[in-house]
N, C-alpha and C positions, 0 to 999 in steps of 0.2 A: 603479460600485465594480469593481475587478478583484480577482481571486481568485489567491492564490500558490498553486504546486502544494504540497502537504504533504510533509513530511519531504525538503528539498531537499538535506539534508547527504548523502544517500545517493547524489546525481546520477544519472547514467544508469546503468539496467540492463544491467551486462555480460555478455554471453554467457547470458542468460537464467539468471543466477545466483539460486538460492533460498536461505534459510535457514530453520529451523526454531526457533519460538518456543513458549514453553510459557505458558498461562495457567490460572491456579488457578479453579476453578469449583464448583458446589456442584449435587447431584442435586436433585431435586424433594423427597426426603426429609431433604436438609440434609446428606447425606454430601460430603465434600471429596474431590476428584480434579483430575488436571493434564490438560488438553486440550492436544496436540501439535498444531500447526498450521504447515503449510509456507507461508511467504509469498515474494514477490519481493524482492529488494535492490534498491533504486533504482526509477527509473520510465522508461517510454518512451512515455506517454501523449502525444499521440493516435495516432501511428503504429503502435505496437506491434510495430515491426520492431526486429530484433536489432541491439543498440549504437546506435540511434538516441535522439538527446537528447531530454527531455520539451519540450513547448512551452508557453507561457503561453497561457491562456484567459481569455476575458470572460463574465461570465454576466450577463444581462439579465432581471430578473424585472418583470413589468407585471401589473397587476391584470386 
């Protein structure tokens, strides 16, 4: 089985660009709040070098 890289629609991570996403959360007492999280746009795995394209990978799982 081969695994496709997630979120291919963003493609290569250009110039290490980030974006901020907001996630609705709840505290342990049930109060609502918004968590802001800065995440990368696109991918450059496995090299993690600036402007390098992501590369496919194969995962083998053995008992």
